[in-house]
PDB file of N, CA, C and O in Angstrom:
ATOM      1  N   MET A   1       0.853  -1.176   0.000  1.00  0.00           N
ATOM      2  CA  MET A   1       0.000   0.000   0.000  1.00  0.00           C
ATOM      3  C   MET A   1       0.894   1.233   0.000  1.00  0.00           C
ATOM      4  O   MET A   1       1.887   1.276   0.727  1.00  0.00           O
ATOM      5  N   ARG A   2       0.567   2.206  -0.781  1.00  0.00           N
ATOM      6  CA  ARG A   2       1.423   3.373  -0.960  1.00  0.00           C
ATOM      7  C   ARG A   2       1.566   4.204   0.306  1.00  0.00           C
ATOM      8  O   ARG A   2       2.661   4.674   0.613  1.00  0.00           O
ATOM      9  N   LYS A   3       0.481   4.393   1.043  1.00  0.00           N
ATOM     10  CA  LYS A   3       0.540   5.205   2.257  1.00  0.00           C
ATOM     11  C   LYS A   3       1.509   4.598   3.262  1.00  0.00           C
ATOM     12  O   LYS A   3       2.343   5.300   3.834  1.00  0.00           O
ATOM     13  N   ALA A   4       1.396   3.311   3.469  1.00  0.00           N
ATOM     14  CA  ALA A   4       2.231   2.642   4.463  1.00  0.00           C
ATOM     15  C   ALA A   4       3.706   2.757   4.106  1.00  0.00           C
ATOM     16  O   ALA A   4       4.547   2.917   4.989  1.00  0.00           O
ATOM     17  N   THR A   5       4.026   2.677   2.813  1.00  0.00           N
ATOM     18  CA  THR A   5       5.413   2.782   2.393  1.00  0.00           C
ATOM     19  C   THR A   5       5.999   4.134   2.790  1.00  0.00           C
ATOM     20  O   THR A   5       7.097   4.203   3.344  1.00  0.00           O
ATOM     21  N   ALA A   6       5.276   5.190   2.510  1.00  0.00           N
ATOM     22  CA  ALA A   6       5.777   6.527   2.826  1.00  0.00           C
ATOM     23  C   ALA A   6       5.861   6.752   4.329  1.00  0.00           C
ATOM     24  O   ALA A   6       6.754   7.456   4.801  1.00  0.00           O
ATOM     25  N   LEU A   7       4.952   6.171   5.074  1.00  0.00           N
ATOM     26  CA  LEU A   7       4.936   6.376   6.518  1.00  0.00           C
ATOM     27  C   LEU A   7       6.025   5.580   7.231  1.00  0.00           C
ATOM     28  O   LEU A   7       6.508   6.005   8.281  1.00  0.00           O
ATOM     29  N   SER A   8       6.414   4.444   6.683  1.00  0.00           N
ATOM     30  CA  SER A   8       7.365   3.588   7.388  1.00  0.00           C
ATOM     31  C   SER A   8       8.786   3.673   6.828  1.00  0.00           C
ATOM     32  O   SER A   8       9.681   2.991   7.325  1.00  0.00           O
ATOM     33  N   SER A   9       9.002   4.482   5.823  1.00  0.00           N
ATOM     34  CA  SER A   9      10.300   4.564   5.177  1.00  0.00           C
ATOM     35  C   SER A   9      11.167   5.655   5.798  1.00  0.00           C
ATOM     36  O   SER A   9      10.664   6.632   6.354  1.00  0.00           O
ATOM     37  N   ASP A  10      12.469   5.468   5.691  1.00  0.00           N
ATOM     38  CA  ASP A  10      13.410   6.509   6.112  1.00  0.00           C
ATOM     39  C   ASP A  10      13.630   7.525   4.994  1.00  0.00           C
ATOM     40  O   ASP A  10      14.302   8.538   5.190  1.00  0.00           O
ATOM     41  N   LYS A  11      13.063   7.250   3.823  1.00  0.00           N
ATOM     42  CA  LYS A  11      13.208   8.150   2.685  1.00  0.00           C
ATOM     43  C   LYS A  11      12.261   9.337   2.831  1.00  0.00           C
ATOM     44  O   LYS A  11      11.285   9.290   3.580  1.00  0.00           O
ATOM     45  N   THR A  12      12.574  10.391   2.101  1.00  0.00           N
ATOM     46  CA  THR A  12      11.675  11.540   2.078  1.00  0.00           C
ATOM     47  C   THR A  12      10.451  11.194   1.238  1.00  0.00           C
ATOM     48  O   THR A  12      10.465  10.242   0.457  1.00  0.00           O
ATOM     49  N   VAL A  13       9.404  11.975   1.409  1.00  0.00           N
ATOM     50  CA  VAL A  13       8.188  11.760   0.627  1.00  0.00           C
ATOM     51  C   VAL A  13       8.500  11.881  -0.865  1.00  0.00           C
ATOM     52  O   VAL A  13       7.982  11.110  -1.673  1.00  0.00           O
ATOM     53  N   THR A  14       9.334  12.833  -1.226  1.00  0.00           N
ATOM     54  CA  THR A  14       9.694  13.019  -2.634  1.00  0.00           C
ATOM     55  C   THR A  14      10.397  11.781  -3.187  1.00  0.00           C
ATOM     56  O   THR A  14      10.117  11.362  -4.310  1.00  0.00           O
ATOM     57  N   GLU A  15      11.302  11.197  -2.414  1.00  0.00           N
ATOM     58  CA  GLU A  15      12.007   9.988  -2.863  1.00  0.00           C
ATOM     59  C   GLU A  15      11.043   8.812  -3.008  1.00  0.00           C
ATOM     60  O   GLU A  15      11.111   8.070  -3.988  1.00  0.00           O
ATOM     61  N   VAL A  16      10.154   8.643  -2.043  1.00  0.00           N
ATOM     62  CA  VAL A  16       9.178   7.553  -2.111  1.00  0.00           C
ATOM     63  C   VAL A  16       8.248   7.766  -3.298  1.00  0.00           C
ATOM     64  O   VAL A  16       7.931   6.821  -4.020  1.00  0.00           O
ATOM     65  N   ALA A  17       7.812   9.001  -3.499  1.00  0.00           N
ATOM     66  CA  ALA A  17       6.929   9.307  -4.631  1.00  0.00           C
ATOM     67  C   ALA A  17       7.617   8.967  -5.944  1.00  0.00           C
ATOM     68  O   ALA A  17       7.001   8.376  -6.832  1.00  0.00           O
ATOM     69  N   ARG A  18       8.873   9.330  -6.075  1.00  0.00           N
ATOM     70  CA  ARG A  18       9.633   9.009  -7.286  1.00  0.00           C
ATOM     71  C   ARG A  18       9.710   7.496  -7.466  1.00  0.00           C
ATOM     72  O   ARG A  18       9.526   7.000  -8.578  1.00  0.00           O
ATOM     73  N   ASP A  19       9.981   6.750  -6.387  1.00  0.00           N
ATOM     74  CA  ASP A  19      10.054   5.288  -6.456  1.00  0.00           C
ATOM     75  C   ASP A  19       8.728   4.670  -6.893  1.00  0.00           C
ATOM     76  O   ASP A  19       8.706   3.672  -7.614  1.00  0.00           O
ATOM     77  N   LEU A  20       7.630   5.270  -6.451  1.00  0.00           N
ATOM     78  CA  LEU A  20       6.301   4.738  -6.768  1.00  0.00           C
ATOM     79  C   LEU A  20       5.742   5.270  -8.083  1.00  0.00           C
ATOM     80  O   LEU A  20       4.758   4.744  -8.603  1.00  0.00           O
ATOM     81  N   GLY A  21       6.368   6.307  -8.616  1.00  0.00           N
ATOM     82  CA  GLY A  21       5.887   6.884  -9.861  1.00  0.00           C
ATOM     83  C   GLY A  21       4.648   7.748  -9.682  1.00  0.00           C
ATOM     84  O   GLY A  21       3.820   7.846 -10.587  1.00  0.00           O
ATOM     85  N   VAL A  22       4.519   8.376  -8.518  1.00  0.00           N
ATOM     86  CA  VAL A  22       3.391   9.270  -8.252  1.00  0.00           C
ATOM     87  C   VAL A  22       3.939  10.660  -7.939  1.00  0.00           C
ATOM     88  O   VAL A  22       5.138  10.831  -7.716  1.00  0.00           O
ATOM     89  N   SER A  23       3.046  11.650  -7.927  1.00  0.00           N
ATOM     90  CA  SER A  23       3.504  13.002  -7.620  1.00  0.00           C
ATOM     91  C   SER A  23       3.761  13.145  -6.120  1.00  0.00           C
ATOM     92  O   SER A  23       3.045  12.560  -5.307  1.00  0.00           O
ATOM     93  N   PRO A  24       4.768  13.913  -5.761  1.00  0.00           N
ATOM     94  CA  PRO A  24       5.035  14.144  -4.336  1.00  0.00           C
ATOM     95  C   PRO A  24       3.844  14.803  -3.631  1.00  0.00           C
ATOM     96  O   PRO A  24       3.553  14.490  -2.476  1.00  0.00           O
ATOM     97  N   GLU A  25       3.154  15.721  -4.331  1.00  0.00           N
ATOM     98  CA  GLU A  25       2.003  16.398  -3.727  1.00  0.00           C
ATOM     99  C   GLU A  25       0.887  15.401  -3.420  1.00  0.00           C
ATOM    100  O   GLU A  25       0.262  15.456  -2.361  1.00  0.00           O
ATOM    101  N   GLY A  26       0.652  14.493  -4.360  1.00  0.00           N
ATOM    102  CA  GLY A  26      -0.369  13.466  -4.143  1.00  0.00           C
ATOM    103  C   GLY A  26      -0.022  12.563  -2.969  1.00  0.00           C
ATOM    104  O   GLY A  26      -0.873  12.256  -2.135  1.00  0.00           O
ATOM    105  N   LEU A  27       1.231  12.143  -2.915  1.00  0.00           N
ATOM    106  CA  LEU A  27       1.671  11.270  -1.822  1.00  0.00           C
ATOM    107  C   LEU A  27       1.596  11.998  -0.486  1.00  0.00           C
ATOM    108  O   LEU A  27       1.225  11.395   0.520  1.00  0.00           O
ATOM    109  N   ARG A  28       1.938  13.276  -0.458  1.00  0.00           N
ATOM    110  CA  ARG A  28       1.827  14.052   0.790  1.00  0.00           C
ATOM    111  C   ARG A  28       0.376  14.085   1.265  1.00  0.00           C
ATOM    112  O   ARG A  28       0.099  13.967   2.459  1.00  0.00           O
ATOM    113  N   GLY A  29      -0.542  14.246   0.320  1.00  0.00           N
ATOM    114  CA  GLY A  29      -1.968  14.236   0.671  1.00  0.00           C
ATOM    115  C   GLY A  29      -2.386  12.903   1.264  1.00  0.00           C
ATOM    116  O   GLY A  29      -3.114  12.858   2.256  1.00  0.00           O
ATOM    117  N   TRP A  30      -1.921  11.808   0.653  1.00  0.00           N
ATOM    118  CA  TRP A  30      -2.251  10.472   1.169  1.00  0.00           C
ATOM    119  C   TRP A  30      -1.681  10.276   2.567  1.00  0.00           C
ATOM    120  O   TRP A  30      -2.348   9.739   3.451  1.00  0.00           O
ATOM    121  N   VAL A  31      -0.438  10.718   2.756  1.00  0.00           N
ATOM    122  CA  VAL A  31       0.212  10.579   4.076  1.00  0.00           C
ATOM    123  C   VAL A  31      -0.545  11.401   5.116  1.00  0.00           C
ATOM    124  O   VAL A  31      -0.795  10.930   6.226  1.00  0.00           O
ATOM    125  N   LYS A  32      -0.908  12.630   4.751  1.00  0.00           N
ATOM    126  CA  LYS A  32      -1.650  13.490   5.677  1.00  0.00           C
ATOM    127  C   LYS A  32      -2.981  12.846   6.061  1.00  0.00           C
ATOM    128  O   LYS A  32      -3.349  12.833   7.236  1.00  0.00           O
ATOM    129  N   GLN A  33      -3.713  12.305   5.061  1.00  0.00           N
ATOM    130  CA  GLN A  33      -5.005  11.681   5.348  1.00  0.00           C
ATOM    131  C   GLN A  33      -4.817  10.410   6.175  1.00  0.00           C
ATOM    132  O   GLN A  33      -5.627  10.131   7.060  1.00  0.00           O
ATOM    133  N   ALA A  34      -3.775   9.642   5.906  1.00  0.00           N
ATOM    134  CA  ALA A  34      -3.505   8.435   6.690  1.00  0.00           C
ATOM    135  C   ALA A  34      -3.226   8.794   8.147  1.00  0.00           C
ATOM    136  O   ALA A  34      -3.641   8.076   9.057  1.00  0.00           O
ATOM    137  N   THR A  35      -2.529   9.894   8.364  1.00  0.00           N
ATOM    138  CA  THR A  35      -2.252  10.362   9.721  1.00  0.00           C
ATOM    139  C   THR A  35      -3.548  10.715  10.435  1.00  0.00           C
ATOM    140  O   THR A  35      -3.739  10.356  11.597  1.00  0.00           O
ATOM    141  N   VAL A  36      -4.435  11.416   9.742  1.00  0.00           N
ATOM    142  CA  VAL A  36      -5.737  11.776  10.315  1.00  0.00           C
ATOM    143  C   VAL A  36      -6.552  10.519  10.600  1.00  0.00           C
ATOM    144  O   VAL A  36      -7.168  10.404  11.660  1.00  0.00           O
ATOM    145  N   ASP A  37      -6.559   9.570   9.652  1.00  0.00           N
ATOM    146  CA  ASP A  37      -7.327   8.333   9.821  1.00  0.00           C
ATOM    147  C   ASP A  37      -6.842   7.510  11.019  1.00  0.00           C
ATOM    148  O   ASP A  37      -7.618   6.765  11.617  1.00  0.00           O
ATOM    149  N   ARG A  38      -5.580   7.645  11.362  1.00  0.00           N
ATOM    150  CA  ARG A  38      -5.041   6.938  12.532  1.00  0.00           C
ATOM    151  C   ARG A  38      -5.319   7.703  13.822  1.00  0.00           C
ATOM    152  O   ARG A  38      -4.936   7.253  14.902  1.00  0.00           O
ATOM    153  N   GLY A  39      -5.983   8.856  13.720  1.00  0.00           N
ATOM    154  CA  GLY A  39      -6.294   9.639  14.910  1.00  0.00           C
ATOM    155  C   GLY A  39      -5.157  10.519  15.374  1.00  0.00           C
ATOM    156  O   GLY A  39      -5.162  10.992  16.510  1.00  0.00           O
ATOM    157  N   GLU A  40      -4.178  10.748  14.507  1.00  0.00           N
ATOM    158  CA  GLU A  40      -3.008  11.534  14.881  1.00  0.00           C
ATOM    159  C   GLU A  40      -2.966  12.886  14.172  1.00  0.00           C
ATOM    160  O   GLU A  40      -1.938  13.562  14.188  1.00  0.00           O
ATOM    161  N   GLY A  41      -4.060  13.278  13.560  1.00  0.00           N
ATOM    162  CA  GLY A  41      -4.101  14.537  12.823  1.00  0.00           C
ATOM    163  C   GLY A  41      -4.450  15.704  13.717  1.00  0.00           C
ATOM    164  O   GLY A  41      -4.646  15.541  14.921  1.00  0.00           O
ATOM    165  N   PRO A  42      -4.528  16.883  13.123  1.00  0.00           N
ATOM    166  CA  PRO A  42      -4.880  18.075  13.896  1.00  0.00           C
ATOM    167  C   PRO A  42      -6.331  18.010  14.366  1.00  0.00           C
ATOM    168  O   PRO A  42      -7.152  17.302  13.783  1.00  0.00           O
ATOM    169  N   ALA A  43      -6.629  18.738  15.400  1.00  0.00           N
ATOM    170  CA  ALA A  43      -7.987  18.782  15.947  1.00  0.00           C
ATOM    171  C   ALA A  43      -8.948  19.260  14.861  1.00  0.00           C
ATOM    172  O   ALA A  43      -8.673  20.224  14.146  1.00  0.00           O
ATOM    173  N   GLY A  44     -10.064  18.574  14.757  1.00  0.00           N
ATOM    174  CA  GLY A  44     -11.085  18.960  13.792  1.00  0.00           C
ATOM    175  C   GLY A  44     -10.909  18.363  12.409  1.00  0.00           C
ATOM    176  O   GLY A  44     -11.802  18.502  11.572  1.00  0.00           O
ATOM    177  N   ALA A  45      -9.800  17.709  12.139  1.00  0.00           N
ATOM    178  CA  ALA A  45      -9.574  17.095  10.830  1.00  0.00           C
ATOM    179  C   ALA A  45     -10.490  15.875  10.689  1.00  0.00           C
ATOM    180  O   ALA A  45     -10.629  15.082  11.620  1.00  0.00           O
ATOM    181  N   LEU A  46     -11.106  15.735   9.526  1.00  0.00           N
ATOM    182  CA  LEU A  46     -12.039  14.629   9.302  1.00  0.00           C
ATOM    183  C   LEU A  46     -11.328  13.397   8.775  1.00  0.00           C
ATOM    184  O   LEU A  46     -10.479  13.484   7.888  1.00  0.00           O
ATOM    185  N   THR A  47     -11.685  12.252   9.329  1.00  0.00           N
ATOM    186  CA  THR A  47     -11.160  10.996   8.812  1.00  0.00           C
ATOM    187  C   THR A  47     -11.826  10.695   7.479  1.00  0.00           C
ATOM    188  O   THR A  47     -12.800  11.350   7.109  1.00  0.00           O
ATOM    189  N   SER A  48     -11.313   9.718   6.761  1.00  0.00           N
ATOM    190  CA  SER A  48     -11.905   9.322   5.478  1.00  0.00           C
ATOM    191  C   SER A  48     -13.347   8.879   5.672  1.00  0.00           C
ATOM    192  O   SER A  48     -14.213   9.218   4.866  1.00  0.00           O
ATOM    193  N   ALA A  49     -13.611   8.128   6.730  1.00  0.00           N
ATOM    194  CA  ALA A  49     -14.972   7.659   7.011  1.00  0.00           C
ATOM    195  C   ALA A  49     -15.896   8.839   7.309  1.00  0.00           C
ATOM    196  O   ALA A  49     -17.046   8.858   6.871  1.00  0.00           O
ATOM    197  N   GLU A  50     -15.391   9.818   8.053  1.00  0.00           N
ATOM    198  CA  GLU A  50     -16.200  10.999   8.364  1.00  0.00           C
ATOM    199  C   GLU A  50     -16.468  11.832   7.117  1.00  0.00           C
ATOM    200  O   GLU A  50     -17.555  12.387   6.958  1.00  0.00           O
ATOM    201  N   ARG A  51     -15.478  11.920   6.234  1.00  0.00           N
ATOM    202  CA  ARG A  51     -15.667  12.653   4.976  1.00  0.00           C
ATOM    203  C   ARG A  51     -16.750  11.985   4.127  1.00  0.00           C
ATOM    204  O   ARG A  51     -17.598  12.663   3.546  1.00  0.00           O
ATOM    205  N   GLU A  52     -16.714  10.662   4.059  1.00  0.00           N
ATOM    206  CA  GLU A  52     -17.722   9.924   3.291  1.00  0.00           C
ATOM    207  C   GLU A  52     -19.106  10.117   3.897  1.00  0.00           C
ATOM    208  O   GLU A  52     -20.078  10.339   3.175  1.00  0.00           O
ATOM    209  N   GLU A  53     -19.196  10.034   5.217  1.00  0.00           N
ATOM    210  CA  GLU A  53     -20.478  10.239   5.881  1.00  0.00           C
ATOM    211  C   GLU A  53     -20.996  11.654   5.635  1.00  0.00           C
ATOM    212  O   GLU A  53     -22.187  11.841   5.386  1.00  0.00           O
ATOM    213  N   LEU A  54     -20.125  12.637   5.701  1.00  0.00           N
ATOM    214  CA  LEU A  54     -20.517  14.021   5.450  1.00  0.00           C
ATOM    215  C   LEU A  54     -21.047  14.183   4.029  1.00  0.00           C
ATOM    216  O   LEU A  54     -22.056  14.855   3.818  1.00  0.00           O
ATOM    217  N   ALA A  55     -20.379  13.575   3.061  1.00  0.00           N
ATOM    218  CA  ALA A  55     -20.838  13.656   1.668  1.00  0.00           C
ATOM    219  C   ALA A  55     -22.216  13.015   1.518  1.00  0.00           C
ATOM    220  O   ALA A  55     -23.084  13.555   0.832  1.00  0.00           O
ATOM    221  N   GLN A  56     -22.416  11.859   2.163  1.00  0.00           N
ATOM    222  CA  GLN A  56     -23.715  11.183   2.108  1.00  0.00           C
ATOM    223  C   GLN A  56     -24.803  12.042   2.755  1.00  0.00           C
ATOM    224  O   GLN A  56     -25.907  12.153   2.222  1.00  0.00           O
ATOM    225  N   LEU A  57     -24.499  12.637   3.882  1.00  0.00           N
ATOM    226  CA  LEU A  57     -25.479  13.479   4.571  1.00  0.00           C
ATOM    227  C   LEU A  57     -25.819  14.721   3.758  1.00  0.00           C
ATOM    228  O   LEU A  57     -26.969  15.158   3.746  1.00  0.00           O
ATOM    229  N   ARG A  58     -24.829  15.292   3.079  1.00  0.00           N
ATOM    230  CA  ARG A  58     -25.094  16.461   2.237  1.00  0.00           C
ATOM    231  C   ARG A  58     -25.998  16.081   1.066  1.00  0.00           C
ATOM    232  O   ARG A  58     -26.897  16.839   0.703  1.00  0.00           O
ATOM    233  N   ARG A  59     -25.758  14.897   0.469  1.00  0.00           N
ATOM    234  CA  ARG A  59     -26.636  14.426  -0.608  1.00  0.00           C
ATOM    235  C   ARG A  59     -28.055  14.245  -0.092  1.00  0.00           C
ATOM    236  O   ARG A  59     -29.017  14.624  -0.761  1.00  0.00           O
ATOM    237  N   LYS A  60     -28.187  13.665   1.099  1.00  0.00           N
ATOM    238  CA  LYS A  60     -29.500  13.434   1.695  1.00  0.00           C
ATOM    239  C   LYS A  60     -30.209  14.761   1.974  1.00  0.00           C
ATOM    240  O   LYS A  60     -31.412  14.874   1.737  1.00  0.00           O
ATOM    241  N   VAL A  61     -29.492  15.752   2.466  1.00  0.00           N
ATOM    242  CA  VAL A  61     -30.084  17.063   2.736  1.00  0.00           C
ATOM    243  C   VAL A  61     -30.602  17.675   1.438  1.00  0.00           C
ATOM    244  O   VAL A  61     -31.713  18.203   1.407  1.00  0.00           O
ATOM    245  N   ARG A  62     -29.802  17.609   0.356  1.00  0.00           N
ATOM    246  CA  ARG A  62     -30.259  18.146  -0.940  1.00  0.00           C
ATOM    247  C   ARG A  62     -31.530  17.440  -1.396  1.00  0.00           C
ATOM    248  O   ARG A  62     -32.464  18.077  -1.882  1.00  0.00           O
ATOM    249  N   GLU A  63     -31.556  16.127  -1.235  1.00  0.00           N
ATOM    250  CA  GLU A  63     -32.726  15.333  -1.622  1.00  0.00           C
ATOM    251  C   GLU A  63     -33.954  15.753  -0.801  1.00  0.00           C
ATOM    252  O   GLU A  63     -35.041  15.928  -1.352  1.00  0.00           O
ATOM    253  N   LEU A  64     -33.777  15.911   0.500  1.00  0.00           N
ATOM    254  CA  LEU A  64     -34.887  16.301   1.368  1.00  0.00           C
ATOM    255  C   LEU A  64     -35.349  17.725   1.080  1.00  0.00           C
ATOM    256  O   LEU A  64     -36.544  18.012   1.146  1.00  0.00           O
ATOM    257  N   GLU A  65     -34.410  18.622   0.760  1.00  0.00           N
ATOM    258  CA  GLU A  65     -34.788  19.995   0.410  1.00  0.00           C
ATOM    259  C   GLU A  65     -35.642  20.008  -0.856  1.00  0.00           C
ATOM    260  O   GLU A  65     -36.607  20.768  -0.942  1.00  0.00           O
ATOM    261  N   LYS A  66     -35.297  19.172  -1.839  1.00  0.00           N
ATOM    262  CA  LYS A  66     -36.112  19.075  -3.056  1.00  0.00           C
ATOM    263  C   LYS A  66     -37.510  18.559  -2.713  1.00  0.00           C
ATOM    264  O   LYS A  66     -38.510  19.073  -3.214  1.00  0.00           O
ATOM    265  N   THR A  67     -37.567  17.549  -1.863  1.00  0.00           N
ATOM    266  CA  THR A  67     -38.860  16.985  -1.463  1.00  0.00           C
ATOM    267  C   THR A  67     -39.719  18.034  -0.770  1.00  0.00           C
ATOM    268  O   THR A  67     -40.909  18.153  -1.063  1.00  0.00           O
ATOM    269  N   VAL A  68     -39.130  18.792   0.143  1.00  0.00           N
ATOM    270  CA  VAL A  68     -39.865  19.835   0.859  1.00  0.00           C
ATOM    271  C   VAL A  68     -40.369  20.885  -0.134  1.00  0.00           C
ATOM    272  O   VAL A  68     -41.496  21.364  -0.008  1.00  0.00           O
ATOM    273  N   GLY A  69     -39.552  21.241  -1.108  1.00  0.00           N
ATOM    274  CA  GLY A  69     -39.966  22.208  -2.117  1.00  0.00           C
ATOM    275  C   GLY A  69     -41.159  21.714  -2.927  1.00  0.00           C
ATOM    276  O   GLY A  69     -42.101  22.464  -3.185  1.00  0.00           O
ATOM    277  N   ILE A  70     -41.110  20.450  -3.325  1.00  0.00           N
ATOM    278  CA  ILE A  70     -42.217  19.858  -4.089  1.00  0.00           C
ATOM    279  C   ILE A  70     -43.484  19.814  -3.233  1.00  0.00           C
ATOM    280  O   ILE A  70     -44.568  20.152  -3.708  1.00  0.00           O
ATOM    281  N   LEU A  71     -43.347  19.404  -1.992  1.00  0.00           N
ATOM    282  CA  LEU A  71     -44.510  19.346  -1.105  1.00  0.00           C
ATOM    283  C   LEU A  71     -45.092  20.737  -0.858  1.00  0.00           C
ATOM    284  O   LEU A  71     -46.310  20.888  -0.769  1.00  0.00           O
ATOM    285  N   GLY A  72     -44.236  21.750  -0.747  1.00  0.00           N
ATOM    286  CA  GLY A  72     -44.710  23.118  -0.571  1.00  0.00           C
ATOM    287  C   GLY A  72     -45.513  23.591  -1.773  1.00  0.00           C
ATOM    288  O   GLY A  72     -46.558  24.224  -1.619  1.00  0.00           O
ATOM    289  N   LYS A  73     -45.022  23.282  -2.973  1.00  0.00           N
ATOM    290  CA  LYS A  73     -45.734  23.662  -4.193  1.00  0.00           C
ATOM    291  C   LYS A  73     -47.060  22.908  -4.303  1.00  0.00           C
ATOM    292  O   LYS A  73     -48.071  23.480  -4.710  1.00  0.00           O
ATOM    293  N   ALA A  74     -47.051  21.638  -3.943  1.00  0.00           N
ATOM    294  CA  ALA A  74     -48.286  20.846  -3.991  1.00  0.00           C
ATOM    295  C   ALA A  74     -49.306  21.391  -2.998  1.00  0.00           C
ATOM    296  O   ALA A  74     -50.495  21.472  -3.309  1.00  0.00           O
ATOM    297  N   THR A  75     -48.854  21.758  -1.824  1.00  0.00           N
ATOM    298  CA  THR A  75     -49.751  22.320  -0.817  1.00  0.00           C
ATOM    299  C   THR A  75     -50.377  23.620  -1.327  1.00  0.00           C
ATOM    300  O   THR A  75     -51.580  23.837  -1.186  1.00  0.00           O
ATOM    301  N   ALA A  76     -49.549  24.473  -1.916  1.00  0.00           N
ATOM    302  CA  ALA A  76     -50.055  25.738  -2.455  1.00  0.00           C
ATOM    303  C   ALA A  76     -51.054  25.482  -3.576  1.00  0.00           C
ATOM    304  O   ALA A  76     -52.080  26.157  -3.659  1.00  0.00           O
ATOM    305  N   PHE A  77     -50.762  24.516  -4.435  1.00  0.00           N
ATOM    306  CA  PHE A  77     -51.663  24.190  -5.543  1.00  0.00           C
ATOM    307  C   PHE A  77     -53.018  23.725  -5.018  1.00  0.00           C
ATOM    308  O   PHE A  77     -54.062  24.203  -5.461  1.00  0.00           O
ATOM    309  N   PHE A  78     -52.993  22.793  -4.074  1.00  0.00           N
ATOM    310  CA  PHE A  78     -54.251  22.264  -3.553  1.00  0.00           C
ATOM    311  C   PHE A  78     -54.997  23.295  -2.722  1.00  0.00           C
ATOM    312  O   PHE A  78     -56.227  23.279  -2.687  1.00  0.00           O
ATOM    313  N   ALA A  79     -54.290  24.179  -2.061  1.00  0.00           N
ATOM    314  CA  ALA A  79     -54.952  25.252  -1.294  1.00  0.00           C
ATOM    315  C   ALA A  79     -55.664  26.204  -2.246  1.00  0.00           C
ATOM    316  O   ALA A  79     -56.777  26.640  -1.952  1.00  0.00           O
ATOM    317  N   GLN A  80     -55.061  26.532  -3.357  1.00  0.00           N
ATOM    318  CA  GLN A  80     -55.714  27.384  -4.355  1.00  0.00           C
ATOM    319  C   GLN A  80     -56.934  26.692  -4.947  1.00  0.00           C
ATOM    320  O   GLN A  80     -57.984  27.310  -5.122  1.00  0.00           O
ATOM    321  N   ASP A  81     -56.792  25.422  -5.249  1.00  0.00           N
ATOM    322  CA  ASP A  81     -57.878  24.639  -5.832  1.00  0.00           C
ATOM    323  C   ASP A  81     -59.070  24.568  -4.879  1.00  0.00           C
ATOM    324  O   ASP A  81     -60.219  24.612  -5.319  1.00  0.00           O
ATOM    325  N   LYS A  82     -58.806  24.460  -3.598  1.00  0.00           N
ATOM    326  CA  LYS A  82     -59.871  24.345  -2.589  1.00  0.00           C
ATOM    327  C   LYS A  82     -60.631  25.666  -2.456  1.00  0.00           C
ATOM    328  O   LYS A  82     -61.827  25.663  -2.162  1.00  0.00           O
ATOM    329  N   MET A  83     -59.947  26.796  -2.670  1.00  0.00           N
ATOM    330  CA  MET A  83     -60.576  28.118  -2.530  1.00  0.00           C
ATOM    331  C   MET A  83     -61.509  28.438  -3.703  1.00  0.00           C
ATOM    332  O   MET A  83     -62.324  29.355  -3.604  1.00  0.00           O
ATOM    333  N   ARG A  84     -61.404  27.713  -4.785  1.00  0.00           N
ATOM    334  CA  ARG A  84     -62.253  27.976  -5.961  1.00  0.00           C
ATOM    335  C   ARG A  84     -63.598  27.413  -5.824  1.00  0.00           C
ATOM    336  O   ARG A  84     -64.421  27.553  -6.728  1.00  0.00           O
TER     337      ARG A  84
END
């Protein structure tokens, strides 16, 4: 696994990235996220699982907002129809 190699090596991230054929910036990102996932990141940093959950919850909120909008329009339509 690429993250483990960079974390357990005595080489610099740039050297490991060159050995793996990936960009140093990409490998630094993976190392940073692996550190957070192990619970060793800065306060408030989201783990990969938390990021996925947040994305799912945001999708669900958008879906529910659309539903509420449709229900609001339907309510207004039927309220107008009832007044006629």
